[in-house]
C-alpha positions as CSV (number, residue, x, y, z in Angstrom):
1,M,215.5,67.5,206.1
2,A,211.9,66.4,205.2
3,S,210.5,67.9,208.9
4,T,213.3,71.5,208.0
5,L,211.3,72.1,204.4
6,T,208.1,71.6,206.0
7,S,208.4,73.7,208.7
8,L,209.9,76.4,206.5
9,L,207.1,75.7,203.7
10,S,204.9,76.6,206.2
11,K,206.1,79.9,207.7
12,S,206.6,81.1,204.2
13,T,204.7,82.8,202.0
14,I,205.7,81.0,198.4
15,E,202.8,81.4,196.3
16,D,205.1,80.5,193.5
17,H,205.2,76.8,192.3
18,A,208.7,77.8,190.4
19,E,210.1,79.1,194.2
20,I,208.5,75.8,195.8
21,L,210.5,73.6,193.4
22,S,213.9,75.4,193.8
23,A,213.6,75.3,197.2
24,A,213.1,71.6,196.6
25,Q,215.8,71.4,194.7
26,K,217.9,72.5,196.9
27,S,216.9,70.9,199.9
28,I,217.5,67.6,197.9
29,T,220.8,68.3,196.8
30,Q,222.0,69.2,200.2
31,S,220.6,66.3,201.4
32,K,222.7,62.7,201.3
33,G,221.6,62.0,197.7
34,G,218.4,62.8,198.5
35,T,217.3,58.9,198.1
36,S,215.8,58.7,202.0
37,D,214.0,62.3,201.9
38,V,210.9,61.0,199.9
39,T,208.8,64.4,201.2
40,T,211.0,66.4,199.3
41,Q,211.1,64.7,196.3
42,R,207.1,64.6,196.1
43,T,207.1,68.5,196.7
44,A,209.9,68.7,193.9
45,L,207.2,66.7,191.8
46,V,204.0,68.1,192.4
47,A,206.0,71.6,191.9
48,L,206.9,70.3,187.9
49,L,203.1,68.7,187.8
50,K,201.8,72.6,188.6
51,L,204.1,74.3,186.2
52,D,203.0,71.9,183.4
53,R,207.0,70.8,182.7
54,F,205.6,66.8,182.3
55,A,208.6,65.5,180.6
56,E,211.1,66.6,183.3
57,A,208.5,64.9,186.3
58,V,208.8,61.7,184.5
59,A,212.1,62.1,184.7
60,F,212.8,63.2,188.0
61,V,210.4,60.1,189.3
62,D,212.8,57.5,187.3
63,T,215.8,59.1,188.9
64,Y,214.2,58.2,192.7
65,P,212.9,54.6,192.7
66,K,211.6,54.5,196.2
67,L,209.5,57.8,195.0
68,K,208.2,56.1,191.9
69,A,207.2,53.4,194.3
70,E,205.3,55.3,196.6
71,A,203.9,58.1,194.1
72,N,201.9,56.2,191.7
73,L,199.1,58.9,191.4
74,E,201.6,62.0,190.4
75,Y,204.1,59.4,188.5
76,A,200.7,58.1,186.3
77,Y,199.1,61.9,185.6
78,A,202.6,62.6,184.4
79,L,203.1,59.8,182.2
80,Y,199.4,60.8,180.8
81,K,200.4,64.8,180.2
82,A,203.7,63.8,178.7
83,G,201.9,61.3,175.9
84,R,202.2,58.0,177.3
85,P,198.6,57.1,178.0
86,A,199.4,53.2,177.9
87,E,202.6,53.7,180.2
88,A,199.8,56.1,182.6
89,A,197.2,53.1,182.3
90,E,199.4,50.5,183.8
91,V,200.8,52.7,186.4
92,A,197.4,53.5,187.6
93,A,196.0,50.2,187.6
94,K,199.1,48.7,189.6
95,G,198.6,51.7,192.3
96,E,199.1,50.0,195.8
97,D,195.7,52.5,197.1
98,G,193.7,52.0,194.2
99,G,191.6,55.0,195.0
100,R,189.3,57.2,193.0
101,G,191.9,59.3,192.0
102,L,193.9,56.8,190.5
103,R,190.9,55.2,189.0
104,H,190.0,58.5,187.4
105,V,193.8,58.7,185.8
106,E,193.2,55.2,184.2
107,A,190.3,55.7,182.8
108,Q,191.4,58.8,181.0
109,S,194.5,57.0,180.2
110,R,192.5,53.9,178.7
111,Y,190.5,56.8,176.7
112,R,193.8,58.4,175.5
113,A,195.0,55.0,174.5
114,E,192.0,54.4,172.6
115,E,191.5,51.2,174.7
116,F,187.9,52.6,174.8
117,V,185.9,49.5,176.5
118,K,188.2,49.1,179.5
119,A,187.5,53.0,180.0
120,R,183.7,52.8,179.6
121,E,184.2,49.9,182.5
122,L,185.9,52.3,184.8
123,Y,183.7,54.6,184.3
124,A,180.4,52.6,184.5
125,E,182.3,51.9,188.0
126,L,183.1,55.3,189.2
127,S,179.3,56.3,188.5
128,G,178.0,53.5,190.4
129,E,180.4,54.6,193.3
130,R,179.5,58.7,192.7
131,E,180.9,60.6,196.0
132,E,183.2,63.7,195.9
133,D,182.9,63.6,191.6
134,A,180.5,65.7,189.6
135,E,177.8,64.0,188.1
136,A,178.4,66.4,185.1
137,D,181.6,65.7,184.9
138,L,181.5,62.0,184.9
139,R,178.2,62.0,182.5
140,V,180.6,64.2,179.8
141,N,183.8,61.4,179.9
142,A,181.3,58.7,180.3
143,G,179.3,60.0,176.6
144,A,182.9,60.9,175.1
145,T,184.0,57.0,175.8
146,E,180.7,56.2,173.6
147,V,180.9,58.3,170.6
148,Q,184.6,56.7,170.2
149,L,183.6,53.2,170.5
150,Q,181.4,54.3,167.7
151,F,183.6,56.3,165.7
152,S,185.3,53.2,165.9
153,G,183.3,50.7,164.7
154,A,183.2,48.7,168.4
155,T,179.3,48.3,170.0
156,S,178.5,50.9,171.8
157,K,175.2,51.0,174.7
158,K,173.8,54.5,173.4
159,R,172.4,54.7,170.2
160,K,169.7,57.7,171.0
161,V,169.8,61.7,172.3
162,E,168.6,61.5,175.5
163,R,167.0,64.5,177.4
164,E,169.9,65.1,180.0
165,D,172.2,65.1,176.8
166,L,170.5,68.7,176.3
167,E,171.6,70.2,179.5
168,A,175.0,70.9,178.8
169,F,177.2,72.3,175.8
170,E,179.6,69.1,176.5
171,T,176.7,66.4,176.3
172,A,175.4,68.1,173.4
173,Y,178.6,67.8,171.6
174,N,179.0,64.7,172.3
175,A,175.5,63.7,171.7
176,A,175.9,65.4,168.0
177,C,179.5,63.5,167.6
178,G,177.6,60.6,168.1
179,C,175.1,61.6,165.0
180,I,177.7,61.9,162.8
181,A,179.5,58.7,163.5
182,R,176.0,56.8,163.3
183,N,176.0,59.4,159.8
184,E,172.7,60.9,161.2
185,L,174.0,63.8,160.1
186,G,170.4,65.8,160.2
187,Q,170.1,65.4,164.0
188,A,174.0,66.5,164.5
189,E,173.3,69.5,163.4
190,V,170.4,70.8,165.7
191,L,172.5,69.2,168.2
192,L,175.4,71.6,167.4
193,K,173.4,74.3,167.3
194,R,171.9,73.8,170.7
195,A,175.6,73.2,172.0
196,E,177.0,76.2,170.4
197,A,173.4,78.1,172.1
198,L,174.3,76.8,175.7
199,A,178.0,77.3,175.4
200,G,176.9,81.1,175.0
201,E,176.3,81.1,178.4
202,L,179.6,81.0,179.6
203,S,182.2,84.0,180.3
204,E,183.7,85.4,177.0
205,S,187.4,83.8,177.6
206,E,185.8,80.6,178.2
207,R,183.3,80.9,175.2
208,E,185.6,81.7,172.7
209,A,187.5,78.6,173.5
210,E,184.5,76.4,173.4
211,I,182.5,78.0,170.1
212,G,185.3,77.4,168.0
213,P,185.5,73.4,167.4
214,I,181.7,73.7,167.8
215,R,181.6,75.6,164.9
216,A,184.9,74.0,163.2
217,Q,182.1,70.3,163.4
218,R,179.4,72.5,162.3
219,V,181.2,73.2,159.0
220,Y,181.7,69.5,158.5
221,V,178.4,68.2,158.9
222,L,176.8,71.0,156.5
223,L,179.7,69.9,154.2
224,R,178.3,66.5,154.2
225,L,174.5,67.8,153.9
226,G,175.5,69.3,150.4
227,K,174.8,73.1,152.5
228,K,177.7,74.5,150.9
229,E,177.3,78.4,151.2
230,E,176.2,78.0,154.5
231,A,179.1,76.1,155.6
232,E,181.7,78.8,153.7
233,A,179.8,81.5,155.8
234,L,180.0,79.7,159.0
235,A,183.7,78.8,158.3
236,K,184.7,82.7,158.2
237,E,183.4,82.8,161.7
238,V,185.9,80.1,162.9
239,K,188.4,82.3,164.7
240,V,191.2,79.2,164.3
241,E,194.1,81.3,166.3
242,G,191.8,81.1,169.5
243,L,191.7,77.5,169.7
244,E,193.7,75.9,172.1
245,D,194.9,72.4,170.9
246,E,196.5,71.7,167.7
247,T,194.4,69.3,166.8
248,S,191.4,71.4,166.5
249,I,193.2,74.2,164.9
250,Y,194.3,71.6,161.9
251,V,190.9,70.2,161.4
252,A,189.2,73.6,161.5
253,R,191.5,75.1,158.9
254,V,191.0,71.4,156.5
255,N,187.2,71.8,157.2
256,G,187.7,75.7,156.2
257,M,189.5,75.1,153.1
258,L,187.0,72.7,152.1
259,A,184.0,75.2,152.3
260,E,186.0,77.8,150.1
261,R,186.9,75.3,147.5
262,K,185.7,76.0,144.2
263,G,185.0,73.3,141.5
264,D,187.6,70.6,141.7
265,G,190.4,73.0,143.8
266,N,194.0,74.0,143.2
267,A,196.2,71.2,144.9
268,F,199.2,73.2,144.9
269,L,197.7,76.0,147.0
270,E,195.7,73.7,149.1
271,E,198.6,72.2,150.0
272,R,200.4,75.5,151.0
273,M,197.0,76.7,152.9
274,L,197.4,73.2,155.2
275,G,201.1,74.1,156.1
276,K,202.4,71.2,158.2
277,G,201.1,68.8,160.1
278,I,200.0,68.4,163.4
279,E,202.7,69.0,166.3
280,E,201.7,66.3,168.7
281,D,203.0,66.8,172.2
282,G,201.3,65.5,175.2
283,T,197.7,64.5,174.7
284,D,197.4,66.9,171.9
285,M,197.4,64.1,169.1
286,P,194.6,62.7,167.0
287,F,192.7,59.7,167.7
288,G,193.6,56.7,165.5
289,Y,190.3,57.4,163.0
290,Q,190.6,61.3,162.9
291,R,195.0,60.4,162.0
292,G,193.5,58.3,159.1
293,V,191.7,60.6,157.7
294,L,194.6,63.4,157.7
295,D,196.7,61.5,155.8
296,E,194.4,60.0,153.3
297,N,193.8,64.1,152.4
298,R,197.7,64.4,152.2
299,F,197.6,61.6,149.9
300,A,194.5,63.1,147.7
301,L,196.8,66.4,147.2
302,D,199.5,64.6,146.2
303,L,197.6,62.6,143.4
304,G,195.9,65.8,142.8
305,M,199.5,67.7,142.2
306,M,200.4,64.4,140.0
307,K,203.1,63.4,142.5
308,F,202.6,59.3,140.8
309,G,205.9,58.3,140.9
310,G,206.8,59.3,144.9
311,L,203.2,57.7,146.3
312,R,203.9,54.5,144.3
313,A,207.1,54.4,145.8
314,S,206.0,55.3,149.4
315,T,202.7,52.8,149.3
316,K,204.9,49.7,147.6
317,A,208.0,50.0,150.6
318,V,204.6,49.3,152.8
319,L,202.5,47.2,151.0
320,G,205.7,44.4,150.1
321,K,206.1,44.0,154.0
322,Q,202.5,42.6,154.1
323,D,202.7,38.9,152.0
324,A,199.1,37.1,154.2
325,P,195.6,39.4,153.8
326,T,195.1,41.3,156.2
327,L,192.1,44.1,158.0
328,D,194.4,46.5,158.9
329,E,192.5,50.0,157.7
330,K,195.7,51.8,157.2
331,I,197.2,49.0,154.9
332,N,194.5,48.7,153.1
333,G,194.1,52.2,152.5
334,L,197.3,52.4,151.7
335,A,196.8,49.8,148.7
336,V,193.9,52.3,147.8
337,I,196.5,54.9,147.3
338,N,198.9,52.8,145.8
339,A,196.1,51.5,142.7
340,A,195.2,55.2,142.3
341,A,198.8,56.3,141.7
342,H,199.1,53.3,139.1
343,A,196.2,54.7,137.3
344,K,197.2,57.9,137.0
345,S,193.8,59.5,138.8
346,Q,192.0,57.7,136.3
347,S,188.5,55.5,135.9
348,G,186.8,53.6,134.3
349,K,188.1,51.1,131.7
350,E,191.4,52.8,131.4
351,A,192.1,52.3,135.6
352,L,191.3,48.6,135.1
353,K,194.6,48.6,132.1
354,H,196.8,49.7,135.0
355,I,195.4,48.1,137.8
356,L,194.6,44.6,136.8
357,P,198.4,43.6,136.4
358,L,198.8,44.8,140.0
359,L,196.5,41.9,141.3
360,E,198.8,39.3,139.7
361,K,201.7,40.2,141.7
362,L,199.8,40.8,144.9
363,P,196.9,38.6,144.8
364,N,195.9,38.5,148.5
365,D,195.3,42.5,148.9
366,V,191.9,43.2,150.3
367,G,192.2,46.8,149.6
368,L,193.3,46.6,145.5
369,L,190.3,43.6,145.6
370,L,188.0,45.9,146.6
371,T,189.4,48.7,144.4
372,I,188.8,46.4,141.3
373,V,185.5,45.0,142.6
374,Q,184.2,49.4,142.5
375,L,185.6,50.1,138.9
376,Y,183.9,47.1,137.8
377,V,180.6,48.4,139.0
378,L,181.3,51.6,138.0
379,T,181.2,50.4,134.6
380,G,178.7,48.1,134.6
381,N,180.3,45.0,134.7
382,A,178.8,43.3,137.7
383,P,179.6,39.7,136.5
384,S,183.5,40.2,136.6
385,A,183.1,41.8,139.7
386,I,181.4,38.6,141.1
387,N,183.9,36.7,138.8
388,L,187.2,38.5,140.8
389,V,185.9,37.8,144.9
390,E,184.7,34.1,143.9
391,K,188.6,33.6,142.9
392,F,189.5,35.7,146.0
393,T,187.5,33.9,148.9
394,D,188.7,30.6,146.9
395,R,192.2,31.1,147.3
396,L,191.5,32.1,151.0
397,E,189.9,29.2,151.4
398,Q,192.8,27.0,150.1
399,T,195.1,28.7,152.8
400,G,193.4,27.3,155.7
401,S,191.7,28.6,159.2
402,S,194.4,31.8,159.5
403,A,192.5,33.5,156.5
404,D,189.4,32.6,157.8
405,D,188.8,36.1,159.6
406,V,189.7,38.1,156.4
407,R,187.5,35.8,154.6
408,F,184.5,36.5,156.8
409,A,184.8,40.1,157.5
410,P,181.6,42.1,157.1
411,G,182.7,44.5,154.6
412,L,183.9,41.8,152.2
413,V,180.6,39.7,152.9
414,G,179.0,42.8,152.1
415,V,180.6,43.1,148.8
416,T,180.1,39.6,147.9
417,T,176.2,40.0,149.1
418,A,175.4,42.8,147.6
419,L,177.1,42.0,144.1
420,Y,175.1,38.8,144.3
421,N,171.3,40.5,145.3
422,S,172.3,43.3,142.5
423,Q,172.1,40.3,140.1
424,N,169.5,38.6,141.3
425,R,171.1,36.1,142.8
426,R,169.5,35.3,146.1
427,D,170.6,32.0,147.2
428,P,174.8,32.3,146.9
429,A,174.1,35.7,149.0
430,R,171.9,33.0,152.0
431,E,174.9,30.7,151.6
432,A,177.6,33.7,152.0
433,F,175.5,35.0,155.1
434,A,175.1,31.6,156.7
435,R,179.0,30.4,156.0
436,A,180.2,34.0,157.6
437,A,177.6,33.5,160.5
438,E,178.7,30.1,161.4
439,H,182.1,30.7,161.7
440,W,181.6,34.3,163.9
441,R,179.0,32.2,166.2
442,S,182.0,29.4,166.9
443,K,184.4,32.4,168.0
444,G,181.6,32.7,171.3
445,S,180.2,36.3,172.1
446,E,183.4,38.7,172.1
447,W,182.8,39.8,168.3
448,P,185.3,42.3,166.6
449,A,183.6,45.7,165.4
450,G,180.9,45.1,163.0
451,I,180.2,41.6,164.1
452,T,176.8,42.6,165.4
453,E,176.0,44.2,162.4
454,L,176.5,41.6,160.1
455,L,174.6,39.1,161.9
456,R,171.6,41.2,162.1
457,A,172.1,41.4,157.9
458,A,172.6,37.5,157.8
459,G,169.6,36.3,160.4
460,S,167.0,39.1,158.2
461,S,168.3,37.5,155.1
462,L,168.3,33.5,156.1
463,L,164.4,34.1,157.3
464,D,163.3,34.6,153.8
465,S,164.7,31.1,152.6
466,E,162.5,28.3,152.5
467,E,165.5,25.8,153.3
468,P,164.8,24.4,157.4
469,E,168.4,24.4,157.9
470,H,168.4,28.4,156.8
471,Q,165.6,29.0,159.2
472,K,166.9,26.9,162.0
473,L,170.4,29.0,161.8
474,A,168.4,32.1,162.0
475,R,166.5,31.6,165.2
476,A,170.1,30.7,166.3
477,I,171.4,34.1,165.3
478,F,168.5,36.0,166.9
479,A,169.1,34.1,170.0
480,D,172.6,35.1,170.5
481,L,172.2,38.6,169.8
482,H,169.4,38.8,172.3
483,E,171.6,36.7,174.7
484,A,174.4,39.3,173.8
485,D,171.5,42.6,174.6
486,S,168.7,42.1,175.8
487,S,167.7,45.3,175.0
488,D,167.8,44.7,171.4
489,R,164.7,45.4,169.7
490,Y,165.9,44.3,166.6
491,A,167.0,41.1,167.8
492,A,163.7,40.6,169.9
493,A,162.1,41.3,167.2
494,G,164.1,38.5,164.9
495,L,163.3,36.1,167.4
496,L,159.8,36.3,167.1
497,A,159.8,36.3,163.3
498,S,161.9,33.1,162.9
499,G,159.3,31.2,165.7
500,S,160.9,31.7,168.9
501,T,158.3,32.1,171.5
502,D,160.6,31.0,174.8
503,A,163.8,33.0,174.7
504,S,161.6,36.7,174.3
505,A,158.1,36.0,176.0
506,S,160.2,37.4,179.1
507,T,160.0,41.2,177.4
508,L,156.8,41.2,176.6
509,T,153.9,42.8,178.2
510,P,152.3,40.6,180.4
511,L,148.4,39.7,179.4
512,P,146.6,40.6,183.0
513,R,148.1,44.2,182.2
514,L,147.3,43.8,178.7
515,L,143.8,42.8,179.4
516,A,143.4,45.3,182.4
517,S,141.4,48.1,180.8
518,I,139.1,45.8,179.1
519,D,135.6,45.4,180.5
520,A,134.4,42.1,179.4
521,S,130.7,42.3,180.9
522,A,130.1,45.7,179.3
523,L,131.4,44.1,175.8
524,E,128.8,41.0,176.3
525,S,125.7,43.1,177.1
526,A,126.5,46.0,174.3
527,G,126.1,42.9,172.0
528,I,127.6,43.4,168.3
529,A,127.2,46.6,166.6
530,S,125.6,45.8,163.2
531,L,127.0,47.7,160.2
532,P,124.1,49.7,158.1
533,R,124.0,47.5,154.9
534,P,125.3,49.2,151.7
535,T,122.6,50.1,149.1
536,A,122.9,49.3,145.7
537,Q,123.5,52.5,143.9
538,S,122.1,53.0,140.2
539,T,124.5,54.0,137.7
540,K,122.4,57.0,136.5
541,R,122.6,60.0,137.6
542,P,120.0,61.2,139.6
543,A,117.7,64.3,138.9
544,S,118.7,67.3,140.7
545,T,116.8,68.4,143.4
546,S,117.3,72.4,143.3
547,T,115.6,74.6,141.5
548,P,116.9,74.8,137.9
549,A,118.9,77.5,137.2
550,A,118.1,79.7,134.5
551,P,119.1,79.3,130.6
552,K,122.4,81.0,129.7
553,P,121.4,83.3,126.4
554,H,123.1,82.1,123.6
555,K,125.7,83.9,122.0
556,K,125.3,86.1,119.1
557,P,127.2,84.4,115.8
558,R,130.3,86.3,115.0
559,P,129.9,87.7,111.4
560,G,131.7,85.7,108.4
561,K,134.8,87.5,106.7
562,L,133.2,88.7,103.5
563,P,134.9,90.4,100.8
564,K,133.9,93.9,100.6
565,E,132.4,94.0,97.1
566,Y,130.4,90.7,97.9
567,D,126.5,91.2,96.5
568,P,124.2,88.4,98.2
569,A,121.9,89.3,94.9
570,K,124.9,88.2,92.4
571,T,125.0,84.5,91.9
572,P,128.5,83.6,92.6
573,D,131.0,82.4,89.7
574,P,130.6,78.3,89.7
575,E,134.4,77.7,88.8
576,R,135.5,80.4,91.6
577,W,137.3,77.0,93.1
578,L,139.2,76.5,90.2
579,P,143.0,78.0,89.3
580,L,142.9,81.2,87.2
581,K,144.1,79.0,84.3
582,D,141.4,76.8,84.2
583,R,138.4,79.1,84.3
584,S,136.4,79.4,81.0
585,T,136.8,83.1,81.0
586,Y,140.8,82.9,81.4
587,R,142.1,84.7,78.2
588,P,146.1,84.2,77.7
589,P,148.5,87.4,77.6
590,K,148.8,88.5,73.6
591,G,151.6,88.3,71.6
592,K,154.1,85.4,70.4
593,K,155.9,85.7,73.9
594,G,152.7,84.9,75.9
595,K,151.6,82.2,73.6
596,G,155.1,80.6,73.5
597,R,154.6,80.3,77.2
598,R,151.3,79.0,77.1
599,D,151.9,76.3,74.5
600,M,155.0,75.1,76.8
601,L,152.7,75.0,79.8
602,A,149.7,73.2,78.3
603,Q,149.2,69.9,79.5
604,G,151.5,67.1,77.5
605,A,152.6,69.6,75.0
606,T,156.3,69.6,74.1
607,G,158.6,72.2,73.5
608,G,159.3,73.8,69.7
609,D,163.1,73.2,70.1
610,E,164.2,69.6,69.4
611,S,167.2,70.9,71.7
612,K,165.0,71.7,74.5
613,E,162.9,68.0,74.3
614,S,164.7,66.7,77.5
615,S,164.6,70.2,79.3
616,R,160.8,69.8,80.7
617,P,159.1,66.1,81.2
618,G,155.8,66.0,79.0
619,T,152.9,63.2,79.8
620,P,153.6,60.4,78.8
621,G,151.1,59.1,76.3
622,G,150.8,57.2,73.3
623,E,153.5,56.9,70.5
624,V,154.1,60.1,68.2
625,V,154.5,60.0,64.9
626,K,156.5,62.6,63.0
627,G,155.5,63.2,59.3
628,K,156.5,65.3,56.6
629,A,153.8,68.6,56.6
630,P,151.6,69.4,53.7
631,A,152.9,72.3,51.7
632,P,150.6,75.5,51.8
633,A,148.3,75.8,48.9
634,K,149.0,78.4,46.6
635,K,147.2,81.3,46.1
636,K,145.4,81.9,43.0
637,G,145.8,85.5,41.3
638,K,146.6,87.5,38.2
639,K,150.4,86.7,36.8
640,K,151.6,90.6,36.8
């Protein structure tokens, strides 16, 4: 039957994959169960893959065990496209032929399953055995893997932009994403512009599909750089409906909404604008770190809509199952949301009143602990934050070695040492670094994400210590870092600073090469150059050697302001500086009214009315003796 189908297909002019699938299925049906006709089954499987019916292809392979054992490449690819990358990677790894096609599928499946270290190894093998593969495609895939390693916090071998990254828009875009992961936003903006310019050389249909995600990423970078007006203008140019996958559409919609936000925004309106979440379909799904950020955005909108009760209930259901401390980013993020819901989006001391009682119920919650520490720092109460962290680490120490990974986690150690340094407590900070370094060095050279940065900080801090044990530990730390990555210049510099010369001698420039351009004979014959002796300079200003300038003419004095009737021949009044009433020429106005006013204003005088004595104080003097005034003398005259 297989030969019959093959002959029929070879003689026919069928170009439609649906017709090929129909013919293959008809042939399988007419056979005895179709279990022995592997060629026909494989033809139907390939037709299903060509029609993008990946879920049906997986179910079809599972129906026929013999086909499943032979069609490893097709089965692995179908699983990958159906959204089951972990299973696809296992099938590809167990393939009998182990060809390059299977390794390509395995590498891409490992990448999609977020097994980035294994994916990097596979792409390195494929790049070393380059045959028919395009060099550019391998470089793009390997670069994307390095970017994902940086986003996930793992150790990445590519930490800087190279010239070859600027040759194609895919590599430029990957380099820009790597800069975003390293928080190098200025360089990321430049690389995204370069990627958009290179994508402009594509055909019109391809250009619209590729420029959309690049611009959406630029909007995010511009927002992070504080260029809101430029981000808002660019967001209007992003054609969301032209994007191909659901993840890119949703991310572009979120970035555009943030660019157009005015002030604090309207949580109710923004939730309606975002609509429902991403509909995951096959490989169209966000990565873990993207999903975490998008979930946090949803929680932030719920807080803005004051859905505190619902958030407390939903997060408590997850947090209540965690008895032991954990470093799970999702769990610790939920703890922060739960604390914000209890505090009703308040901050400062008001938030501490609601959150501190939670720590008594959940004493091992790392996310809750860091939230309270942050609130203490914001209120300027660093000593209380230090006390809280010390109690937490003491509890972890009493639980045994099972919690040591949490106790010496890079983030927790970084917070502890930063608090100590803020209070100028250098010795406790060095002790915390030393204990953490000894713990992770005892676990070998396979370190989790963030341990390399922790060891660098510990070695740098311990170098400043005067304790011999700290100096020895710093030397050992930098030796381990140098052994793990011989190209690490920071580790090489640390080795030199710690006094170790043997381990880093191979990386130094040889002495013959340094002395190759030096002619010792010429230097010896030239002698030693003698510098001119500086002469003592006098502080007195030397005389000018130039021709003296002509003296400037004196300005005409300004005329004084004199009264119009001023007569220079007339002697001025010597009493002109005295008040008018104190001059000898002053004459009071005539009449009783004027006389009474003059007496009242005279210095030391009292009013004539007894009832008004207290209304105007007089000048204190001697005691005034009051007596009866003598009667006036009678005039002499004739009696009538």
